[in-house]
C-alpha positions in Angstrom: 63.4 136.5 39.7 59.7 136.7 40.2 59.1 133.1 39.1 61.8 132.3 41.2 60.3 133.5 44.3 56.8 132.4 43.6 58.3 129.0 43.2 60.7 129.2 46.4 57.2 130.2 48.5 55.5 127.3 46.8 58.2 124.9 47.9 58.2 126.4 51.5 54.5 126.1 51.9 54.6 122.4 50.4 57.5 121.6 52.9 55.4 122.7 55.7 52.4 120.7 54.5 54.8 117.9 54.4 55.9 118.6 57.7 52.5 118.5 59.3 51.6 115.4 57.3 54.7 113.6 59.1 53.4 114.1 62.5 50.8 112.6 64.6 49.4 113.5 67.7 49.6 111.3 70.8 49.3 111.0 74.3 52.1 109.9 76.3 51.3 108.1 79.9 54.4 109.1 82.3 54.9 108.7 85.9 57.0 111.7 86.7 58.5 111.1 90.1 55.5 109.0 91.0 52.9 111.1 89.7 51.0 109.8 86.8 49.9 112.1 83.9 48.8 111.8 80.3 50.6 114.4 78.3 49.9 115.8 74.7 52.6 114.9 72.5 53.5 114.4 68.7 55.4 111.5 67.1 56.7 111.0 63.6 54.9 108.3 61.4 57.7 106.1 62.4 57.7 106.9 66.0 61.4 107.4 65.8 61.1 110.8 68.0 59.0 112.4 70.2 57.8 116.1 71.0 55.9 117.2 74.3 53.6 120.2 74.4 55.5 123.0 75.9 52.9 125.1 77.2 50.6 122.5 78.7 49.9 122.8 82.4 50.4 119.0 82.9 54.0 119.9 81.1 54.4 122.2 83.8 53.8 120.0 86.1 56.0 117.4 84.8 58.8 119.8 85.0 57.9 120.9 88.5 58.0 117.2 89.9 61.5 116.9 88.6 62.7 120.0 90.4 62.7 122.7 87.5 60.3 125.4 85.9 59.3 125.7 82.0 58.0 128.8 80.3 56.9 129.7 76.9 57.7 133.1 75.6 55.7 133.5 72.4 56.7 136.7 71.3 60.4 135.4 71.4 59.6 132.0 70.2 61.7 130.8 73.1 61.2 127.8 75.5 63.0 128.1 79.0 63.7 125.5 81.8 64.8 127.0 84.9 66.9 123.9 87.4 68.7 125.1 90.4 70.8 127.9 89.3 71.0 127.0 85.5 68.5 128.1 82.8 68.5 126.1 79.4 67.2 128.2 76.3 65.5 126.3 73.5 64.9 128.4 70.4 62.0 127.4 67.8 63.7 125.8 64.9 67.2 125.9 66.4 69.5 122.8 67.0 71.3 124.8 69.3 70.5 124.6 72.9 72.0 127.2 75.4 72.5 125.7 78.9 74.0 128.0 81.5 77.5 128.7 80.2 77.4 125.6 77.6 75.9 125.0 74.1 74.6 121.8 73.2 73.5 120.6 69.6 70.3 119.1 69.7 69.2 115.8 67.4 65.8 117.6 66.7 64.9 121.1 67.1 61.8 122.6 69.0 59.0 123.2 66.7 55.5 124.7 66.6 52.9 122.4 65.2 49.4 124.2 64.4 50.6 127.2 66.7 51.5 125.0 69.4 55.2 125.0 70.8 56.7 121.6 71.2 59.9 120.2 72.8 61.9 117.3 71.8 61.7 114.6 74.6 65.4 113.3 74.4 66.4 117.0 75.5 64.7 116.6 79.0 66.4 114.2 80.9 69.8 116.1 80.8 68.2 119.4 81.6 66.2 118.1 84.5 69.0 115.6 85.7 66.4 112.9 85.4 66.3 109.4 84.3 63.6 108.5 81.4 62.5 104.5 81.2 60.2 103.0 78.7 58.1 100.0 79.8 57.2 98.3 76.6 54.7 96.0 78.0 52.7 98.7 79.6 53.6 101.6 77.1 54.3 103.7 80.3 57.5 106.2 80.6 58.8 106.6 84.0 60.6 110.0 84.4 62.5 110.2 87.9 64.9 112.0 89.7 68.5 110.6 90.1 70.4 109.5 93.7 73.3 111.4 93.0 75.2 111.4 96.1 75.5 109.3 99.1 78.0 110.1 102.0 78.7 109.4 105.4 79.5 112.4 107.4 81.4 111.8 110.8 81.4 114.0 113.6 82.6 113.6 117.3 78.9 112.8 118.7 77.1 111.7 115.6 77.5 110.3 112.2 75.0 111.3 109.4 74.3 109.1 106.3 73.0 112.0 103.7 71.3 110.8 100.6 71.1 113.3 97.9 68.8 113.6 94.8 68.5 115.7 92.1 64.6 116.7 93.0 62.3 116.1 96.0 62.1 112.5 97.0 60.1 110.6 99.6 61.0 107.4 101.6 59.9 104.7 103.8 62.0 102.5 106.2 61.6 99.1 108.2 63.6 96.5 109.7 64.5 93.3 108.4 65.6 90.4 110.5 68.6 87.6 110.4 70.5 89.5 110.2 69.1 92.8 111.7 69.1 95.4 108.8 67.6 99.0 108.6 66.2 99.4 105.2 65.6 102.6 103.5 63.5 102.5 100.3 63.3 105.5 97.9 60.4 105.0 95.4 60.6 106.7 92.0 64.4 107.2 91.8 67.4 106.0 89.9 70.9 105.6 91.4 73.3 107.6 89.4 76.8 106.7 91.4 79.0 104.0 90.5 79.9 103.5 94.3 77.5 100.8 95.7 78.9 100.7 99.6 80.5 102.3 102.2 82.4 100.2 104.7 82.9 101.5 108.1 84.8 100.0 110.8 82.0 100.5 113.5 79.0 100.3 111.3 80.0 97.7 108.8 79.0 97.7 105.3 76.2 100.2 104.1 74.9 99.0 100.9 72.8 100.7 98.0 71.7 99.7 95.0 68.9 99.8 92.4 66.3 97.8 93.8 63.9 97.7 90.9 63.2 99.4 87.7 59.8 100.3 86.4 58.7 101.3 88.9 62.1 102.5 90.0 63.2 102.2 93.6 66.6 102.8 95.2 67.3 100.8 98.3 69.8 101.6 101.1 70.7 98.9 103.8 72.5 99.6 107.3 73.3 96.7 109.4 72.2 96.8 112.6 74.5 95.7 115.7 73.3 95.9 119.2 75.3 99.0 119.4 73.9 101.4 116.8 71.1 103.3 116.5 69.6 104.5 113.3 67.1 107.5 113.3 65.7 109.4 110.5 66.6 113.4 111.1 63.9 115.7 110.5 63.8 117.0 106.9 65.2 120.4 106.0 65.9 120.1 102.2 63.2 117.9 100.2 65.9 116.3 97.9 68.0 115.1 100.7 67.5 112.0 103.6 69.8 112.4 106.7 69.7 109.6 108.8 71.6 109.8 112.2 73.7 106.9 113.1 74.2 106.9 117.0 76.8 105.0 118.5 76.4 104.9 122.4 78.2 107.3 124.6 79.8 106.6 128.1 77.1 107.0 130.5 78.3 108.3 134.1 75.6 110.4 135.4 76.3 109.9 139.3 79.8 110.5 140.5 79.9 108.3 143.6 78.8 105.0 142.0 81.5 102.3 142.2 81.9 99.4 140.1 79.0 96.9 140.6 78.2 93.0 139.1 74.8 92.5 137.3 74.2 89.2 138.7 70.7 88.1 137.4 68.2 88.8 134.8 64.6 87.0 135.2 61.5 87.3 133.4 57.8 86.4 134.8 54.3 87.2 134.1 52.2 89.0 136.1 48.6 89.8 135.2 49.0 91.6 132.2 52.3 92.7 132.5 55.6 90.9 131.5 58.1 91.7 134.1 61.8 91.6 133.8 64.1 92.3 136.7 67.8 93.1 136.8 69.6 92.5 140.0 72.9 94.1 140.8 75.6 93.7 143.8 75.1 97.1 144.8 73.6 100.4 143.8 73.5 101.1 140.2 72.3 103.9 138.0 70.9 103.6 134.6 69.9 105.5 131.0 67.0 104.2 129.0 66.3 105.1 125.3 63.6 103.8 123.0 63.9 103.9 119.3 61.1 104.9 117.2 59.1 102.8 114.8 59.9 100.8 112.7 62.9 99.9 115.0 61.1 99.1 118.3 64.1 98.3 120.5 64.6 99.8 123.8 68.3 100.2 125.3 69.0 100.4 128.9 72.6 101.0 129.8 74.2 100.5 133.2 77.6 102.4 133.6 80.0 101.1 136.2 78.8 97.5 135.7 80.1 94.3 134.9 78.0 91.2 133.5 78.3 87.7 135.2 75.1 85.8 133.8 75.2 82.6 132.2 72.1 83.0 129.9 72.5 86.5 128.4 69.2 86.2 126.2 65.6 85.5 126.8 63.3 84.7 124.3 59.6 85.0 124.5 56.6 83.6 122.9 54.7 86.9 122.6 53.0 88.7 120.1 54.6 92.0 121.3 58.2 91.1 122.6 61.0 89.0 121.0 63.7 88.8 123.2 65.8 90.5 125.9 69.7 90.4 125.3 72.2 91.4 127.8 75.9 92.1 126.8 79.0 93.9 128.3 78.8 96.5 126.0 81.6 98.5 127.0 84.8 97.6 129.0 86.5 100.7 129.8 84.5 102.6 131.3 82.6 99.5 131.8 78.9 99.5 130.8 76.2 96.6 130.6 73.8 97.1 128.1 70.1 95.5 128.2 68.3 95.3 124.7 64.6 94.5 124.5 63.6 93.5 121.0 59.8 94.6 120.7 57.8 93.5 117.8 55.5 96.6 118.1 55.8 100.2 119.9 54.0 99.0 123.1 53.8 100.3 126.7 57.3 100.3 128.8 58.1 101.3 132.1 61.3 101.3 134.4 61.8 101.9 137.7 63.5 100.7 141.0 62.4 97.9 142.9 60.2 98.9 146.0 60.7 95.4 147.6 64.3 94.6 146.9 67.5 96.4 147.1 69.7 96.9 143.9 67.0 96.0 141.7 65.6 97.3 138.6 62.2 96.4 137.3 61.2 96.6 133.9 57.3 96.3 132.7 55.9 95.8 129.2 52.2 95.9 128.4 50.4 94.9 125.4 49.2 98.2 124.9 50.0 100.6 121.9 51.9 103.8 122.9 50.6 107.2 121.4 53.8 108.4 119.7 53.2 112.2 120.3 52.7 111.6 124.2 55.6 109.1 124.8 58.9 109.6 126.9 61.9 108.2 124.7 64.5 108.6 127.2 65.1 108.7 130.8 67.6 107.9 133.7 67.2 106.5 137.2 69.2 104.8 140.0 68.2 101.9 142.5 69.6 104.0 145.5 72.8 106.4 146.0 75.9 104.6 147.4 76.2 107.4 150.2 74.0 109.4 152.6 73.7 112.9 152.0 72.1 115.6 149.6 71.9 114.9 145.9 73.3 117.6 143.8 72.5 117.8 139.9 75.3 119.9 138.2 74.6 120.7 134.5 77.6 121.9 132.4 75.7 124.2 129.8 76.0 123.4 126.2 78.0 120.5 124.7 78.4 118.4 121.7 76.9 120.3 118.7 76.3 123.4 120.7 79.6 125.1 121.5 78.0 128.1 123.4 80.2 131.3 123.6 83.4 131.4 121.8 86.7 133.5 122.9 89.1 132.7 119.7 91.8 135.3 121.3 92.4 132.7 124.3 91.0 129.6 122.4 88.1 129.4 124.9 85.0 127.2 124.0 82.3 127.5 126.5 81.0 124.0 126.6 84.5 122.8 127.4 85.0 125.4 130.1 81.7 124.6 131.6 82.4 120.8 131.7 85.7 121.7 133.4 84.2 123.6 135.8 81.4 121.0 136.7 84.0 118.0 136.9 86.1 120.1 139.5 82.9 121.2 141.6 81.9 117.5 141.2 85.1 116.0 143.0 84.9 118.7 145.6 81.2 117.8 146.4 82.0 114.1 146.2 85.0 114.5 148.8 82.8 116.3 151.0 80.4 113.6 151.1 77.7 114.7 148.6 76.1 112.5 145.9 76.6 114.3 142.5 74.7 113.8 139.2 76.2 115.4 135.9 73.9 115.8 133.2 76.7 115.3 131.1 80.4 114.3 131.8 81.8 114.3 128.4 81.5 116.8 125.6 78.3 115.3 124.1 74.7 116.6 123.7 72.6 115.5 126.4 69.6 114.5 123.7 71.0 114.2 120.2 72.8 116.9 117.9 70.4 119.6 116.6 67.6 118.6 118.8 65.1 121.5 119.9 66.3 123.7 122.8 63.2 122.6 124.7 63.9 119.0 124.2 67.6 119.3 125.0 67.1 121.9 128.2 64.0 119.7 129.2 66.0 116.6 129.3 68.7 118.2 131.5 66.0 119.1 133.9 64.3 116.0 133.6 67.7 113.8 134.7 67.6 116.1 138.0 63.8 115.0 138.3 64.2 111.5 137.8 67.1 110.9 140.0 65.4 113.2 143.0 68.1 115.7 143.2 67.7 118.1 146.0 69.3 121.2 144.0 69.9 122.0 140.3 72.8 124.0 139.0 73.3 124.7 135.6 77.0 126.2 134.9 77.6 129.0 132.1 80.3 131.6 131.2 78.7 134.9 130.0 79.6 136.5 126.8 78.8 140.1 125.0 79.8 141.8 122.2 80.7 144.9 124.6 83.8 143.3 125.9 84.2 145.6 129.0 81.3 143.9 130.7 82.6 141.6 133.6 81.3 140.0 136.7 79.3 137.0 138.1 75.5 136.6 138.2 73.1 134.2 139.2 69.6 133.2 137.8 66.6 132.3 139.7 62.8 131.7 138.6 60.7 130.9 141.9 60.8 131.8 145.3 62.2 128.2 146.0 65.2 129.0 143.9 66.1 132.6 145.6 67.5 131.2 148.5 69.9 129.0 146.8 70.8 131.7 144.3 71.6 134.1 146.9 74.0 131.7 148.9 75.7 130.8 145.5 76.2 134.6 144.4 77.5 135.8 147.7 80.2 132.8 147.9 81.2 132.7 144.4 81.9 136.4 144.4 83.4 136.6 147.7 85.9 133.9 146.5 87.2 135.2 143.3 86.7 138.7 144.3 85.1 140.0 140.6 82.2 142.0 140.2 79.1 141.0 141.9 76.2 141.3 138.9 73.7 140.3 141.1 70.9 138.2 141.3 68.5 138.0 138.1 64.9 136.4 137.8 64.8 134.6 134.5 62.4 132.3 132.8 64.9 129.9 131.5 63.4 126.6 130.3 65.8 124.7 132.3 64.9 126.5 135.4 61.2 126.3 135.1 61.0 122.5 134.3 63.2 121.7 137.4 61.2 120.5 140.5 63.6 121.2 143.1 65.3 124.4 143.9 67.3 125.4 140.7 69.8 127.9 139.5 71.8 129.1 136.7 75.4 130.6 137.3 76.9 132.8 134.9 80.5 132.5 136.3 82.4 135.4 134.5 82.3 136.8 131.1 84.7 134.9 128.6 84.4 138.0 126.1 86.2 140.3 128.9 89.9 140.4 128.2 90.7 140.2 132.0 88.2 137.4 132.7 88.7 135.5 129.6 92.2 135.2 130.3 91.9 134.2 133.9 89.6 131.4 132.6 92.7 129.9 130.7 94.3 129.4 134.2 93.6 126.2 136.3 93.9 127.9 139.4 91.3 130.5 138.7 88.6 127.8 137.4 89.5 125.8 140.8 88.6 129.1 142.7 85.1 129.3 140.7 84.3 125.7 141.6 85.2 126.0 145.5 83.2 129.3 145.4 80.3 127.5 144.3 80.7 124.7 146.4 80.7 127.1 149.8 77.6 128.5 148.4 75.9 125.1 148.5 77.3 124.2 151.9 76.1 127.3 153.3 72.6 126.9 151.7 72.3 123.3 153.5 73.5 124.4 156.5 71.3 127.6 156.6 68.0 125.3 155.7 68.3 122.2 157.5 
């Protein structure tokens, strides 16, 4: 028996010695998610299988680049890799791999060689949700995350193309011409979905494919029509790319404008400026948007307008502008759209003509803009169709911002605010006032998810751009304490106080509810408006009595009438 044990020990020593002979040290050149590294490895003499050093700092980096964390527990002879909510457990010498709730049999077990732990390379792609490619010509391994989901999420005001990956990704985008396409290249990734396109009735065919291998690049292509704006959203998750696909919305800021004809569009050179003149048959309003690089188009929308121009496209022999195209963008309600195809992000200005009625002047100059200091949207009007004061009404919230809710009465603040604004707009228009609405549909004034300062500042800017005489933001109050009720009006500067007092007195006198008084508040929208400005909290949606009353059309009409009486009293007392 003793001889057998000695023989067995001798056999084990011989086997391990043979095992050491069977491996050779190697250094593998790997690009892991775009990061170049040389990792210590073992190969058998034939090169049939490869081990990577598990406790090496470069190995930790490789796993991190692919979204995981690797650990070596020497006392337990255990290698673990954590990826998202799952943990892979490799036991030295064992072919059994525990991965979350499942077990996998490895072809080669992890080993210790000269006191260093090694992990089989073949186990890593599945654990890290990555793809391993080998370039025989360069002897380079490419280890990259997977693009595992591309979906089009449709919402009433915006559509989003969401590209998801198994680890952090970067991207670049650019425009291709003829036909015009918005292209996103995602380097160091592998497309891991069978679907290669999304077909949408409005956007056309959105196409994606593996553009190249070694290096690995996935490409996504979105067709750009004259009616589609594509914008990369701010990144929240580093393993996602979100692209906002924005279709135009009905633009009817001013309420008294009647249908006009766009009769002429001409271009001329004046000193250092390229001038484009747009002529109309009567007073018109406009809203414009500048897209961000690399899509340097500028859109000018003219609502309540029809196009009667023979030549609807002007081309330019210019280093900074390609063409200006005009189209009847929408028939009902009618909108004319002018699109400037800029080659670079250069200076642009738009304003009513000082020399000719019902004319808009566009000015373009070969001067690069500073993106951080550039305004990307604005409004204006050649003139207003009727004499009289200009009132800007701002229905609070809208689009992606619902405001307060009262589920018991199925009340949504953004809907109530818009209804009140439309009622008040009609009363004011019938009385001869010019009315501007910051929104006349359930939409964000800027874009869904925009910063509050951007959204609120844009509402005030509409009033400023159109030289409104007063600005009134309409809201409904809400509190956890459902016993709270009544109306209040907020003001900020002395110029606001007189208007606030007139509206508060008339409103509470009309609806006969609790007068919660005048409140001085530093609301951003009040601070940015240049004219007398107030924010009216009409009643409490959260209150059982007032919430129920808001469901009734005649009560909402009373609110609108009360605010109108206050506006009329304000102008009568201050002329």
